[in-house]
LOMARZA-521026 format. One line per 3 residues: number of its first residue (from 0); their letters; for each residue x, y, z of N, C-alpha, C. Coordinates in nm, 3 decimals, padded with zeros to 5 digits. Layout:
REM residues N
NUM) a) X/Y/Z/X/Y/Z/X/Y/Z ~ ... .
REM end
This chain:
REM residues 196
0) msd) 00.097/-00.131/00.026/00.013/00.002/-00.002/00.079/00.132/00.004 ~ 00.077/00.228/-00.093/00.160/00.337/-00.078/00.083/00.454/-00.026 ~ 00.183/00.535/00.006/00.123/00.628/00.089/00.098/00.777/-00.019 .
3) dsp) 00.019/00.821/-00.061/-00.012/00.947/-00.153/00.009/01.099/-00.086 ~ 00.009/01.094/00.020/00.028/01.208/00.086/00.148/01.262/00.089 ~ 00.153/01.398/00.093/00.298/01.467/00.080/00.364/01.455/00.201 .
6) sea) 00.464/01.476/00.206/00.556/01.462/00.337/00.588/01.562/00.388 ~ 00.598/01.598/00.544/00.598/01.703/00.598/00.683/01.806/00.535 ~ 00.775/01.811/00.473/00.882/01.920/00.382/00.805/01.924/00.282 .
9) qaf) 00.731/01.860/00.187/00.643/01.921/00.084/00.536/02.019/00.096 ~ 00.461/01.987/00.220/00.381/02.038/00.276/00.417/02.187/00.317 ~ 00.549/02.204/00.371/00.568/02.304/00.428/00.620/02.422/00.301 .
12) ard) 00.696/02.292/00.220/00.748/02.422/00.092/00.626/02.458/00.017 ~ 00.505/02.364/00.020/00.368/02.414/-00.064/00.335/02.559/00.017 ~ 00.327/02.510/00.149/00.252/02.670/00.215/00.362/02.780/00.233 .
15) ale) 00.502/02.779/00.218/00.563/02.878/00.226/00.578/02.963/00.050 ~ 00.517/02.845/-00.035/00.528/02.920/-00.181/00.377/02.988/-00.195 ~ 00.310/02.941/-00.129/00.140/02.988/-00.129/00.163/03.134/-00.040 .
18) tva) 00.234/03.145/00.047/00.234/03.266/00.146/00.338/03.344/00.053 ~ 00.444/03.344/00.001/00.507/03.398/-00.063/00.412/03.492/-00.202 ~ 00.327/03.394/-00.278/00.256/03.407/-00.385/00.165/03.521/-00.320 .
21) vvv) 00.056/03.514/-00.212/-00.010/03.583/-00.188/00.051/03.740/-00.129 ~ 00.203/03.736/-00.091/00.258/03.881/-00.032/00.291/03.931/-00.169 ~ 00.325/03.855/-00.254/00.381/03.935/-00.403/00.265/03.965/-00.468 .
24) avg) 00.108/03.921/-00.422/-00.007/03.953/-00.509/-00.034/04.100/-00.455 ~ -00.062/04.085/-00.334/-00.099/04.193/-00.231/00.032/04.337/-00.251 ~ 00.142/04.282/-00.275/00.252/04.385/-00.323/00.206/04.428/-00.440 .
27) avl) 00.196/04.379/-00.543/00.160/04.412/-00.684/00.038/04.530/-00.681 ~ -00.070/04.472/-00.615/-00.185/04.557/-00.609/-00.150/04.682/-00.547 ~ -00.120/04.677/-00.426/-00.054/04.813/-00.382/00.045/04.913/-00.489 .
30) fav) 00.124/04.854/-00.541/00.189/04.927/-00.651/00.103/04.975/-00.744 ~ 00.016/04.905/-00.796/-00.050/04.935/-00.885/-00.125/05.047/-00.843 ~ -00.217/05.054/-00.741/-00.282/05.141/-00.683/-00.200/05.273/-00.669 .
33) sgv) -00.117/05.256/-00.597/-00.019/05.390/-00.542/00.048/05.430/-00.657 ~ 00.141/05.352/-00.735/00.245/05.419/-00.853/00.368/05.423/-00.755 ~ 00.385/05.401/-00.653/00.530/05.399/-00.553/00.536/05.291/-00.468 .
36) wpp) 00.681/05.237/-00.440/00.738/05.160/-00.338/00.813/05.183/-00.262 ~ 00.810/05.213/-00.166/00.706/05.120/-00.095/00.579/05.233/-00.086 ~ 00.447/05.176/-00.059/00.343/05.224/-00.068/00.277/05.308/00.081 .
39) mva) 00.388/05.279/00.162/00.331/05.327/00.289/00.488/05.383/00.365 ~ 00.468/05.462/00.446/00.589/05.531/00.522/00.524/05.546/00.675 ~ 00.637/05.541/00.753/00.609/05.546/00.890/00.692/05.670/00.948 .
42) ies) 00.604/05.739/01.030/00.623/05.885/01.080/00.742/05.853/01.197 ~ 00.840/05.933/01.181/00.980/05.890/01.287/00.980/05.992/01.352 ~ 00.906/06.137/01.344/00.910/06.259/01.436/00.817/06.318/01.474 .
45) gsm) 00.771/06.427/01.556/00.663/06.459/01.587/00.625/06.599/01.504 ~ 00.698/06.626/01.386/00.714/06.768/01.288/00.575/06.773/01.236 ~ 00.491/06.682/01.228/00.357/06.669/01.174/00.250/06.661/01.263 .
48) qpt) 00.266/06.675/01.405/00.172/06.658/01.476/00.092/06.814/01.496 ~ -00.078/06.792/01.506/-00.102/06.662/01.575/-00.189/06.585/01.473 ~ -00.147/06.611/01.353/-00.236/06.523/01.242/-00.199/06.381/01.229 .
51) ler) -00.028/06.386/01.201/00.039/06.283/01.217/00.175/06.262/01.361 ~ 00.138/06.137/01.459/00.208/06.123/01.533/00.339/06.036/01.504 ~ 00.441/06.031/01.573/00.578/05.917/01.561/00.473/05.815/01.556 .
54) gdl) 00.521/05.702/01.483/00.467/05.568/01.477/00.330/05.566/01.410 ~ 00.283/05.662/01.324/00.188/05.639/01.258/00.221/05.593/01.121 ~ 00.122/05.550/01.041/00.155/05.466/00.894/00.100/05.570/00.813 .
57) vvv) 00.155/05.607/00.715/00.095/05.684/00.583/00.093/05.610/00.498 ~ -00.013/05.593/00.417/-00.026/05.556/00.282/-00.004/05.665/00.194 ~ 00.103/05.627/00.078/00.114/05.739/00.020/00.102/05.687/-00.136 .
60) tae) 00.108/05.783/-00.253/00.087/05.756/-00.379/00.181/05.836/-00.452 ~ 00.214/05.816/-00.598/00.297/05.875/-00.630/00.234/06.045/-00.674 ~ 00.319/06.137/-00.683/00.265/06.253/-00.668/00.185/06.328/-00.801 .
63) gry) 00.162/06.245/-00.885/00.042/06.276/-01.013/-00.060/06.222/-01.016 ~ -00.081/06.116/-00.889/-00.188/06.030/-00.905/-00.275/06.117/-00.783 ~ -00.434/06.119/-00.790/-00.507/06.132/-00.702/-00.494/06.323/-00.663 .
66) ggp) -00.454/06.420/-00.758/-00.423/06.496/-00.726/-00.559/06.619/-00.700 ~ -00.583/06.719/-00.661/-00.679/06.788/-00.652/-00.709/06.872/-00.733 ~ -00.804/06.963/-00.746/-00.839/07.078/-00.873/-00.748/07.138/-00.897 .
69) aad) -00.651/07.216/-00.795/-00.545/07.318/-00.806/-00.433/07.229/-00.830 ~ -00.421/07.141/-00.871/-00.267/07.054/-00.898/-00.184/07.136/-00.979 ~ -00.054/07.116/-00.945/00.027/07.198/-01.029/00.063/07.069/-01.146 .
72) dyg) 00.181/07.114/-01.238/00.227/07.029/-01.353/00.273/06.911/-01.270 ~ 00.320/06.911/-01.148/00.373/06.795/-01.132/00.278/06.714/-01.022 ~ 00.148/06.716/-01.028/00.062/06.673/-00.949/00.059/06.690/-00.796 .
75) vvt) 00.110/06.849/-00.766/00.116/06.874/-00.600/00.024/06.987/-00.608 ~ -00.043/06.976/-00.474/-00.154/07.069/-00.470/-00.097/07.178/-00.341 ~ -00.052/07.289/-00.356/00.022/07.359/-00.244/-00.077/07.422/-00.152 .
78) ana) -00.062/07.457/-00.021/-00.164/07.499/00.083/-00.207/07.628/00.015 ~ -00.094/07.749/-00.025/-00.157/07.864/-00.080/-00.250/07.824/-00.188 ~ -00.242/07.700/-00.261/-00.314/07.714/-00.382/-00.437/07.632/-00.388 .
81) seg) -00.461/07.569/-00.261/-00.541/07.474/-00.235/-00.689/07.461/-00.279 ~ -00.756/07.578/-00.264/-00.882/07.650/-00.298/-01.003/07.509/-00.218 ~ -00.968/07.485/-00.082/-01.052/07.404/-00.034/-00.969/07.270/-00.056 .
84) ygr) -00.898/07.210/-00.121/-00.833/07.090/-00.134/-00.758/07.050/-00.004 ~ -00.758/06.924/00.051/-00.665/06.932/00.148/-00.651/06.760/00.193 ~ -00.508/06.738/00.214/-00.503/06.638/00.301/-00.432/06.621/00.406 .
87) lgg) -00.435/06.492/00.518/-00.393/06.483/00.643/-00.403/06.552/00.722 ~ -00.518/06.635/00.747/-00.530/06.742/00.800/-00.552/06.903/00.804 ~ -00.500/06.933/00.694/-00.476/07.077/00.622/-00.474/07.080/00.525 .
90) sgd) -00.454/07.212/00.462/-00.480/07.234/00.309/-00.357/07.206/00.241 ~ -00.388/07.147/00.141/-00.284/07.100/00.026/-00.234/06.994/00.036 ~ -00.119/06.948/-00.027/-00.069/06.814/-00.025/00.077/06.836/00.064 .
93) vvv) 00.051/06.692/00.103/00.188/06.632/00.217/00.270/06.557/00.129 ~ 00.419/06.613/00.121/00.483/06.526/00.027/00.602/06.491/00.112 ~ 00.648/06.351/00.044/00.745/06.302/00.080/00.862/06.339/-00.003 .
96) yda) 00.981/06.380/00.037/01.102/06.433/-00.020/01.206/06.389/00.043 ~ 01.306/06.363/-00.064/01.443/06.330/-00.028/01.554/06.436/-00.101 ~ 01.605/06.534/-00.023/01.687/06.622/-00.065/01.816/06.570/-00.073 .
99) psr) 01.879/06.599/-00.185/02.025/06.504/-00.227/02.125/06.559/-00.092 ~ 02.125/06.681/-00.051/02.199/06.764/00.080/02.182/06.704/00.199 ~ 02.070/06.627/00.211/02.018/06.553/00.368/02.065/06.407/00.357 .
102) ags) 02.093/06.400/00.473/02.139/06.248/00.519/02.014/06.179/00.605 ~ 01.984/06.067/00.591/01.904/06.019/00.679/01.760/05.973/00.600 ~ 01.634/05.969/00.669/01.534/05.928/00.577/01.442/06.043/00.520 .
105) pvi) 01.374/06.008/00.400/01.325/06.130/00.346/01.228/06.209/00.444 ~ 01.179/06.344/00.429/01.119/06.408/00.491/00.959/06.439/00.459 ~ 00.855/06.388/00.531/00.724/06.431/00.498/00.663/06.538/00.586 .
108) hra) 00.659/06.637/00.477/00.634/06.774/00.509/00.511/06.839/00.443 ~ 00.392/06.932/00.465/00.307/06.994/00.361/00.384/07.124/00.265 ~ 00.370/07.075/00.145/00.398/07.187/00.057/00.323/07.293/00.081 .
111) vfw) 00.416/07.418/00.099/00.286/07.533/00.138/00.305/07.641/00.007 ~ 00.408/07.659/-00.058/00.404/07.755/-00.202/00.522/07.728/-00.289 ~ 00.477/07.749/-00.417/00.591/07.729/-00.500/00.678/07.845/-00.505 .
114) ved) 00.794/07.849/-00.551/00.878/07.993/-00.539/00.976/07.960/-00.701 ~ 01.003/08.071/-00.790/01.040/08.041/-00.909/01.211/08.080/-00.860 ~ 01.289/08.021/-00.945/01.444/08.062/-00.934/01.486/08.184/-00.926 .
117) gen) 01.553/08.222/-00.802/01.574/08.360/-00.800/01.470/08.456/-00.713 ~ 01.338/08.406/-00.687/01.236/08.470/-00.617/01.257/08.523/-00.523 ~ 01.241/08.626/-00.441/01.240/08.691/-00.339/01.125/08.634/-00.261 .
120) wyd) 01.133/08.532/-00.188/00.959/08.478/-00.131/00.959/08.547/00.008 ~ 01.046/08.606/00.043/01.020/08.662/00.172/00.906/08.737/00.220 ~ 00.843/08.790/00.075/00.738/08.888/00.089/00.612/08.797/00.092 .
123) ran) 00.612/08.665/00.040/00.500/08.579/00.034/00.492/08.496/00.108 ~ 00.598/08.484/00.207/00.580/08.388/00.338/00.513/08.424/00.445 ~ 00.484/08.367/00.515/00.417/08.403/00.646/00.555/08.438/00.735 .
126) esy) 00.555/08.536/00.830/00.664/08.612/00.919/00.643/08.519/01.017 ~ 00.562/08.455/01.091/00.595/08.339/01.169/00.647/08.229/01.131 ~ 00.704/08.199/01.010/00.765/08.075/00.991/00.908/08.119/00.918 .
129) vdg) 00.946/08.226/00.941/01.070/08.259/00.867/01.189/08.284/00.945 ~ 01.176/08.204/01.070/01.307/08.196/01.177/01.331/08.320/01.200 ~ 01.260/08.447/01.256/01.306/08.545/01.289/01.400/08.646/01.185 .
132) ads) 01.372/08.603/01.057/01.440/08.721/00.963/01.355/08.809/00.925 ~ 01.415/08.938/00.916/01.355/09.087/00.854/01.333/09.071/00.731 ~ 01.409/09.023/00.652/01.414/09.022/00.483/01.452/08.928/00.411 .
135) cae) 01.440/08.922/00.308/01.525/08.810/00.216/01.680/08.776/00.265 ~ 01.723/08.902/00.250/01.885/08.890/00.288/01.911/08.793/00.400 ~ 01.784/08.823/00.515/01.817/08.746/00.662/01.796/08.594/00.619 .
138) lln) 01.704/08.561/00.517/01.657/08.469/00.525/01.711/08.331/00.449 ~ 01.751/08.213/00.505/01.816/08.123/00.447/01.750/08.081/00.274 ~ 01.812/08.053/00.160/01.771/08.006/00.072/01.655/08.103/00.000 .
141) cpa) 01.704/08.228/00.007/01.630/08.377/-00.017/01.750/08.474/-00.066 ~ 01.721/08.503/-00.204/01.641/08.484/-00.298/01.662/08.310/-00.318 ~ 01.586/08.240/-00.380/01.551/08.074/-00.406/01.670/08.079/-00.480 .
144) pha) 01.735/07.960/-00.474/01.842/07.927/-00.527/01.818/07.831/-00.657 ~ 01.695/07.784/-00.654/01.630/07.728/-00.759/01.470/07.717/-00.716 ~ 01.398/07.694/-00.849/01.269/07.672/-00.836/01.220/07.543/-00.758 .
147) gyv) 01.095/07.554/-00.694/01.082/07.435/-00.593/00.980/07.483/-00.511 ~ 00.930/07.375/-00.425/00.848/07.400/-00.312/00.894/07.449/-00.184 ~ 00.813/07.547/-00.112/00.861/07.562/00.006/00.779/07.475/00.120 .
150) trg) 00.832/07.391/00.199/00.759/07.312/00.310/00.786/07.347/00.428 ~ 00.701/07.268/00.525/00.689/07.274/00.668/00.623/07.165/00.699 ~ 00.690/07.136/00.816/00.590/07.051/00.893/00.485/07.108/00.972 .
153) dnn) 00.399/07.054/00.981/00.243/07.152/01.049/00.271/07.191/01.189 ~ 00.350/07.098/01.261/00.406/07.138/01.396/00.530/07.215/01.395 ~ 00.581/07.266/01.320/00.718/07.362/01.323/00.663/07.483/01.294 .
156) dyy) 00.748/07.575/01.364/00.736/07.696/01.370/00.831/07.778/01.313 ~ 00.866/07.693/01.170/00.964/07.745/01.053/00.920/07.653/00.949 ~ 00.971/07.714/00.823/00.964/07.652/00.710/01.126/07.567/00.663 .
159) dqa) 01.103/07.466/00.608/01.244/07.380/00.577/01.312/07.467/00.577 ~ 01.288/07.575/00.461/01.389/07.633/00.405/01.444/07.749/00.473 ~ 01.387/07.784/00.563/01.436/07.896/00.640/01.518/07.849/00.787 .
162) rgi) 01.521/07.690/00.770/01.619/07.648/00.905/01.739/07.561/00.814 ~ 01.720/07.579/00.670/01.845/07.483/00.585/01.801/07.329/00.596 ~ 01.677/07.273/00.643/01.649/07.126/00.617/01.679/07.093/00.498 .
165) asp) 01.627/07.188/00.395/01.640/07.158/00.246/01.632/07.282/00.197 ~ 01.692/07.286/00.056/01.654/07.434/00.015/01.517/07.405/-00.084 ~ 01.461/07.489/-00.170/01.319/07.466/-00.217/01.311/07.335/-00.270 .
168) vrp) 01.218/07.264/-00.254/01.214/07.110/-00.276/01.193/07.119/-00.447 ~ 01.262/07.050/-00.528/01.255/07.019/-00.665/01.133/06.912/-00.668 ~ 01.076/06.963/-00.763/00.991/06.830/-00.796/01.048/06.697/-00.810 .
171) dwv) 01.196/06.678/-00.862/01.248/06.555/-00.899/01.284/06.501/-00.761 ~ 01.282/06.574/-00.626/01.300/06.530/-00.513/01.181/06.463/-00.466 ~ 01.088/06.495/-00.519/00.959/06.435/-00.434/00.928/06.285/-00.466 .
174) rak) 00.909/06.208/-00.361/00.898/06.068/-00.376/00.743/05.999/-00.406 ~ 00.666/06.109/-00.313/00.533/06.057/-00.310/00.438/06.167/-00.239 ~ 00.310/06.113/-00.233/00.204/06.233/-00.147/00.154/06.158/-00.025 .
177) gqf) 00.120/06.211/00.068/00.045/06.140/00.153/-00.095/06.131/00.158 ~ -00.205/06.037/00.137/-00.304/06.031/00.108/-00.416/06.016/00.254 ~ -00.367/05.934/00.305/-00.418/05.906/00.453/-00.325/05.820/00.559 .
180) hvp) -00.352/05.808/00.674/-00.279/05.755/00.808/-00.333/05.661/00.859 ~ -00.260/05.552/00.904/-00.315/05.423/00.987/-00.248/05.474/01.136 ~ -00.323/05.524/01.249/-00.236/05.547/01.404/-00.175/05.416/01.419 .
183) ylg) -00.085/05.466/01.494/-00.001/05.360/01.564/00.087/05.248/01.448 ~ 00.039/05.214/01.348/00.049/05.100/01.281/00.257/05.105/01.238 ~ 00.298/05.239/01.220/00.413/05.241/01.147/00.511/05.235/01.294 .
186) alr) 00.453/05.224/01.395/00.570/05.182/01.533/00.607/05.032/01.533 ~ 00.526/04.965/01.430/00.606/04.816/01.456/00.724/04.795/01.334 ~ 00.705/04.913/01.232/00.809/04.919/01.126/00.948/04.968/01.213 .
189) lea) 00.921/05.112/01.281/01.018/05.178/01.330/01.115/05.099/01.437 ~ 01.044/04.993/01.527/01.089/04.906/01.596/01.166/04.782/01.559 ~ 01.092/04.761/01.434/01.190/04.664/01.374/01.323/04.727/01.314 .
192) qrl) 01.304/04.875/01.277/01.410/04.920/01.187/01.530/04.946/01.303 ~ 01.466/04.964/01.411/01.565/05.000/01.555/01.636/04.862/01.569 ~ 01.586/04.751/01.575/01.647/04.610/01.608/01.748/04.559/01.523 .
195) f) 01.662/04.583/01.382/01.792/04.541/01.295/01.881/04.633/01.226 .
REM end
């Protein structure tokens, strides 16, 4: 009498392959919907509080997807041009950007307004966020060294460009836009990153 049942090793291999196939299928769907990989980022600091807390998970999409009515040529809606459109608790889009001059994780902050190359943007800025500057001459990145977005964390009392976090954010530095968040779920990723 022959035993046609699979061995324990064969059953384990089949289960492992099925699990991998499901993970790949879920990843493919997430990529197809979001247009970016990875389609989620974990919040590492308190700069976007109270909307985004450290440890929240933000679902992101490519910058050209799901744009609002005032989206620019790059698919981003700035807070100053939002016309009532907003994401993640405020006006305009929250962008994930990676400035080449900066080490570490990408930044996830709100795009506030667009500046042109050489523009004196001090006059358009909210004086509460210029880090004490009284003129363009006293403000970092003013006049603008190149065209790009002026950005700010919702919880920060300064523009990223006023503190030297980044020069105006060029469109090609933008990796994604935040769409919605899931509280606390990113803490798992941050803890795993800390351990490994």
